[in-house]
Every structure is written in structure tokens, then in C-alpha cells.
MDAnalysis code that builds the backbone (N, CA, C; Angstrom):
import MDAnalysis as mda
import numpy as np

u = mda.Universe.empty(204, n_residues=68, atom_resindex=np.repeat(np.arange(68), 3), trajectory=True)
u.add_TopologyAttr("name", ["N", "CA", "C"] * 68)
u.add_TopologyAttr("resid", np.arange(1, 69))
u.add_TopologyAttr("resname", ["MET", "LYS", "ILE", "GLU", "GLU", "ALA", "ILE", "LEU", "TYR", "CYS", "LEU", "ALA", "SER", "GLN", "ASN", "ARG", "GLY", "MET", "ARG", "THR", "GLU", "GLN", "ILE", "ALA", "GLU", "MET", "ILE", "ASN", "ARG", "ASN", "HIS", "LEU", "HIS", "ILE", "ARG", "LYS", "ASP", "GLY", "LYS", "PRO", "VAL", "THR", "SER", "ASN", "GLN", "VAL", "TYR", "ALA", "VAL", "VAL", "CYS", "ARG", "TYR", "PRO", "SER", "MET", "PHE", "VAL", "LYS", "ALA", "GLU", "GLY", "ARG", "ILE", "MET", "LEU", "MET", "ILE"])
u.atoms.positions = np.array([
    [-180.963, -83.514, 31.925],
    [-181.074, -84.703, 31.123],
    [-182.523, -84.854, 30.682],
    [-182.701, -85.354, 29.491],
    [-184.052, -85.589, 28.979],
    [-184.700, -86.707, 29.784],
    [-186.027, -86.720, 29.814],
    [-186.712, -87.716, 30.632],
    [-186.444, -89.137, 30.146],
    [-186.359, -89.339, 28.835],
    [-186.080, -90.692, 28.346],
    [-184.690, -91.156, 28.763],
    [-183.737, -90.226, 28.835],
    [-182.395, -90.550, 29.316],
    [-182.425, -90.869, 30.807],
    [-183.238, -90.140, 31.558],
    [-183.367, -90.392, 32.991],
    [-183.974, -91.766, 33.248],
    [-184.980, -92.139, 32.472],
    [-185.603, -93.463, 32.610],
    [-184.580, -94.541, 32.288],
    [-183.844, -94.349, 31.213],
    [-182.799, -95.287, 30.810],
    [-181.765, -95.441, 31.922],
    [-181.342, -94.330, 32.507],
    [-180.371, -94.343, 33.600],
    [-180.902, -95.143, 34.794],
    [-182.152, -94.903, 35.159],
    [-182.751, -95.601, 36.308],
    [-182.770, -97.104, 36.080],
    [-183.239, -97.514, 34.920],
    [-183.341, -98.941, 34.627],
    [-181.963, -99.601, 34.541],
    [-181.010, -98.920, 33.940],
    [-179.663, -99.473, 33.809],
    [-178.972, -99.571, 35.167],
    [-179.161, -98.572, 36.011],
    [-178.488, -98.586, 37.309],
    [-179.092, -99.624, 38.254],
    [-180.374, -99.910, 38.114],
    [-181.020, -100.907, 38.969],
    [-180.872, -102.313, 38.402],
    [-180.615, -102.407, 37.101],
    [-180.407, -103.690, 36.427],
    [-181.579, -104.654, 36.643],
    [-182.790, -104.099, 36.650],
    [-184.004, -104.906, 36.800],
    [-185.190, -104.102, 36.308],
    [-186.311, -104.764, 36.097],
    [-187.525, -104.069, 35.711],
    [-188.062, -103.260, 36.890],
    [-188.694, -102.136, 36.585],
    [-189.232, -101.269, 37.634],
    [-190.627, -100.820, 37.250],
    [-191.460, -100.526, 38.251],
    [-192.775, -99.953, 38.000],
    [-192.603, -98.467, 37.696],
    [-193.561, -97.900, 36.987],
    [-193.468, -96.486, 36.613],
    [-193.379, -95.597, 37.849],
    [-194.066, -95.974, 38.920],
    [-194.009, -95.185, 40.154],
    [-192.593, -95.175, 40.733],
    [-191.923, -96.315, 40.678],
    [-190.559, -96.411, 41.188],
    [-189.601, -95.565, 40.355],
    [-189.789, -95.593, 39.041],
    [-188.931, -94.814, 38.149],
    [-189.122, -93.326, 38.418],
    [-190.373, -92.880, 38.499],
    [-190.658, -91.465, 38.754],
    [-190.059, -91.029, 40.090],
    [-190.196, -91.873, 41.101],
    [-189.642, -91.547, 42.428],
    [-188.126, -91.400, 42.374],
    [-187.462, -92.301, 41.675],
    [-186.000, -92.249, 41.562],
    [-185.546, -91.013, 40.784],
    [-186.263, -90.696, 39.715],
    [-185.938, -89.498, 38.929],
    [-186.066, -88.251, 39.796],
    [-187.141, -88.153, 40.548],
    [-187.366, -86.973, 41.383],
    [-186.382, -86.908, 42.551],
    [-186.119, -88.040, 43.185],
    [-185.213, -88.080, 44.342],
    [-183.796, -87.658, 43.956],
    [-183.364, -88.088, 42.765],
    [-181.992, -87.795, 42.320],
    [-181.899, -86.583, 41.401],
    [-183.031, -85.901, 41.181],
    [-183.075, -84.700, 40.333],
    [-182.483, -84.968, 38.950],
    [-182.872, -86.108, 38.369],
    [-182.344, -86.487, 37.061],
    [-183.004, -85.720, 35.925],
    [-184.257, -85.310, 36.123],
    [-184.985, -84.538, 35.112],
    [-185.852, -83.515, 35.830],
    [-185.776, -82.282, 35.401],
    [-186.588, -81.205, 35.965],
    [-187.565, -80.747, 34.896],
    [-188.852, -80.834, 35.206],
    [-189.865, -80.379, 34.258],
    [-189.806, -78.864, 34.107],
    [-190.273, -78.371, 32.969],
    [-190.252, -76.930, 32.713],
    [-191.091, -76.159, 33.718],
    [-192.177, -76.787, 34.207],
    [-193.031, -76.102, 35.177],
    [-192.545, -76.299, 36.612],
    [-191.457, -77.047, 36.806],
    [-190.871, -77.231, 38.121],
    [-191.537, -78.300, 38.975],
    [-192.601, -78.916, 38.466],
    [-193.307, -79.951, 39.222],
    [-192.556, -81.273, 39.107],
    [-192.795, -82.195, 40.047],
    [-192.124, -83.499, 39.961],
    [-192.645, -84.342, 38.798],
    [-191.798, -85.219, 38.320],
    [-192.164, -86.160, 37.267],
    [-193.207, -87.122, 37.834],
    [-194.232, -87.440, 37.046],
    [-195.285, -88.347, 37.492],
    [-195.120, -89.719, 36.839],
    [-195.762, -90.720, 37.424],
    [-195.706, -92.059, 36.840],
    [-196.412, -92.076, 35.486],
    [-197.451, -91.251, 35.310],
    [-198.137, -91.166, 34.018],
    [-197.211, -90.614, 32.943],
    [-196.384, -89.663, 33.314],
    [-195.431, -89.085, 32.373],
    [-194.392, -90.136, 31.965],
    [-193.922, -90.901, 32.934],
    [-192.972, -91.980, 32.638],
    [-193.610, -92.976, 31.685],
    [-194.857, -93.357, 31.948],
    [-195.556, -94.320, 31.100],
    [-195.699, -93.799, 29.669],
    [-196.020, -92.519, 29.525],
    [-196.173, -91.920, 28.201],
    [-194.856, -91.961, 27.424],
    [-193.754, -91.688, 28.100],
    [-192.447, -91.713, 27.443],
    [-192.091, -93.144, 27.034],
    [-192.371, -94.092, 27.903],
    [-192.088, -95.500, 27.597],
    [-192.869, -95.937, 26.363],
    [-194.122, -95.517, 26.263],
    [-194.946, -95.860, 25.095],
    [-194.428, -95.193, 23.823],
    [-193.811, -94.026, 23.969],
    [-193.296, -93.278, 22.821],
    [-192.010, -93.893, 22.258],
    [-191.303, -94.685, 23.064],
    [-190.029, -95.270, 22.639],
    [-190.049, -96.800, 22.754],
    [-190.854, -97.470, 21.913],
    [-190.935, -98.933, 22.009],
    [-189.640, -99.648, 21.624],
    [-188.740, -98.956, 20.937],
    [-187.466, -99.584, 20.581],
    [-186.478, -99.580, 21.757],
    [-186.749, -98.762, 22.776],
    [-185.863, -98.675, 23.944],
    [-186.388, -99.431, 25.153],
    [-187.721, -99.417, 25.331],
    [-188.327, -99.961, 26.544],
    [-189.383, -101.001, 26.208],
    [-189.546, -101.953, 27.103],
    [-190.584, -102.964, 26.952],
    [-191.403, -103.008, 28.248],
    [-192.717, -103.197, 28.091],
    [-193.607, -103.311, 29.244],
    [-194.000, -104.775, 29.384],
    [-193.772, -105.344, 30.559],
    [-194.137, -106.740, 30.791],
    [-194.388, -106.962, 32.274],
    [-195.477, -107.646, 32.572],
    [-195.809, -108.014, 33.946],
    [-195.837, -106.813, 34.886],
    [-196.346, -105.685, 34.405],
    [-196.448, -104.489, 35.230],
    [-195.153, -103.758, 35.480],
    [-194.126, -104.123, 34.762],
    [-192.818, -103.496, 34.946],
    [-192.284, -102.990, 33.609],
    [-191.409, -102.002, 33.698],
    [-190.745, -101.434, 32.530],
    [-189.318, -101.977, 32.532],
    [-188.868, -102.450, 31.374],
    [-187.522, -102.986, 31.263],
    [-186.858, -102.431, 30.003],
    [-185.538, -102.500, 29.979],
    [-184.794, -102.077, 28.796],
    [-184.939, -103.140, 27.713],
    [-184.980, -102.704, 26.488],
    [-185.113, -103.598, 25.357],
    [-183.816, -104.367, 25.107],
    [-182.725, -103.881, 25.618],
    [-181.382, -104.472, 25.378],
    [-181.307, -105.865, 25.977],
])
């Protein structure tokens, strides 16, 4: 699954805002996205993806939430 889909899945399944560290941990724990280099997903990577898709995600009060 693409990383943006993995982030979407995490937020939808938790039904609440999450910190980037929490999202990265959940993605890695559940093997939702595997990087090409095999390293774990980082919170910085999650943040970069969230910034790239402002129509899907919103940042507020230190948490990432779905725009829906």
C-alpha cells in the first residue's frame, strides 16, 4: 500500500487525530507500507506526505486528522 493510503488507514481506524510518531509506529508495526530501502517509515516521512496532500489531511494542535 502507498504511504498516503497507510496514513489514511491509520487515521480512519483510530477515528481520532494522531501525532506523526504514532502514525509511523502503527504503519511499521502492522507492515502497512514497506519502503524501497527496507527501512522503517519515519515520522518525518509521514509529515512530508501529510504536507503533500492538504486536501486529505489537516494539521491542528500537533495532530494529524482526516479532512473528511
